[in-house]
Structures are given as structure tokens and as C-alpha cells.
N, C-alpha and C positions, 0 to 999 in steps of 0.2 A: 504494498499500499503506499503510495507516495503521498507525502504530507509536505506542506510549507508553513512559513511562520504565520500566514494569515489564517491558516487552520488552528495552529496553537493559541492565537490570539482571540479567536472565536470561541474556543472552548474555555478559555479563561473567562470571558464575558458571560458565558452560559453559567459557569459555576458561580460567579458573583451574584447574578440574577437569581439563582436558587438559593443562595446565601441569604440575600435580601427577602426572599419569601419564605424563609425558615423551612426550606425543602432539603432536609438532610439526605433523604433518599436520592434526590436529584444531584446533590453534590457529589454523593460516594459512587453514584452511577458514572460521573465523569473521571473517577479515578481508577486506575490499573489495580488488578489483583495484586497484592503485596505492596501496594503504594505506601510510602512512610511520610511522616511530617514531623515538623518541630515548631513549637511556639517558643521562640528564643528567650521570652522573660522567664521561661521555666527552667532554663539552663541549656547551657552548650550541648551537653550530652543527652539532651531529654527527646531525642529521636524515637518515635513510637509508630507502631502501624496506623494508618488512617482508620482502617475498619477494626473495632474493638479498641480504639485509643482516642484519636483525635475526635472521632465521630460522637464519642460520648460527650464531649464538651459541646459539640454542636447542637446535640439534643437537649442539653442541660442549659444552654444559653437562654434560649426563649422562656425558660421556667423562671430565671433570674430578672430579665428584662423582656417580658413579653412584647414590647413594641419596638425592640431595637431595629435598626436599620443599617443597610450597608450600601454605600455609594461609592462607585468607582470614580476616583479623579483622573486616573491617568493609566494607560496601559503601553508598557514599552516592550517592545520585541527585542530580545538579546541575541546573544550569539547561539547558533545551533537549536537546541530544542527547548530554550528558556525564555520565558515571559516574566516581566517584573510587572506587579500591580501596585499602584498607590490607591489604598481606599480609606474611606472614612467610616468608622463604626460610631453610630450614634443611639441614644436612646436615654430615657429618664433614669435617674440614679434611684435606688431602691430604699437608701438611707441616707440621712444627713451625713456629710463629710466635712467637718468643720474646716474652713479656709480653702475648700475645693468646690463643693456644691451643696445644695439643699435638698432633702427628699423630693424627688419628682422632677428635679430640674435635669433638662436634657443636655447631656455633655456629648462631645465630638472628640473621638479619639483616633489619631492618624494611624495608619497602618501600613506596612510595606509587606508585599508577599512575593517570594520568588517561587515560581512553578516550572516545574521540568515535565516534559512528556515524552511518551514512547511514539512509536511510528503509527500507533493506532489513535493518537491524539487525545490519549488517556493521561491523565496527571500520573506521574510515577513518584515525584517528591514535591512537598509543600513545606516552605520554610516561611514563617511570619514573624515580624517585628512590630513592636508597638511600644509606646511609652506607658509602662504600668503604674505610674504614679497614682492615677485616679483608682484603679482596682487595688492597688494596695491600700490605700487610704480608706477605701470602703470596707476591707477586710479587716483592718485595724479599729475601725469605729464599731465594728459589729461585735468585736470582743469584750 
């Protein structure tokens, strides 16, 4: 199967549209069997399978912030089979976070994703980076 970078960018757009729709099954359907992912704020060595690992987070996120949104800001086609996506996650904070946000206030957290694809346009690796300050503050205020 012949693929080109446009195919990879199209798959990335479909992935983030499914993310915005809270469609975890749609997201995982765009991932190859055995795909791996890493959410960098959880640690450099935090690579886990997408199925049975990161998808658990994807399922839980709408429970914590039912109206969260995902907005793609920019899609950058990189070398080979790689696409970089700048996105913004937003939604209301579930608890007061002194100095950060009040309960119910919508926050916007910039994210960067590096996606790598196989020859069938399936995501084989997802690495995500974001500023964890707001999330750490929420967790600390809940203790």
C-alpha cells in the first residue's frame, strides 16, 4: 500500500476529531495493533500500549471533564512517517485551584503531539507533551 504525508495528516485530523467527540473507539481504530504511547509529563520512561494503557486515560477523561474540547491549532507534516500536531485541550476545571482557576472556569492547555504511522496510515506511536501546571494544581487542591 502506497502512502504519502497527506494520508498521515488526514489520519491525524480524523484522530483529533474523534478525540474532540470523546470517541475512544474511533481513536483506537486509527491506531495499529501494538501501538505505543507516552504522555511525557508522566515520565520519560512512561511508554505504554495504547490499547489497555493510554486508552484507559482517554475513557476516564470525559468522566473528569465531561465537556472538554480538543482543538487542532496546527498540523505539521515532518520527515518520513511523522506528523506533529499542536492542539489545545480545554474545559471547565472541576475544583477551585487557588491562583490558577475557579471551579467551573474553562482553562486552555496547549499540547504537542508527535504521531508516527505505519504504511497503512495507522498510528504506531503517539507522544504527547503539555504543561502540567494546571493538572498538578488541581490534584494538589483535592488532597
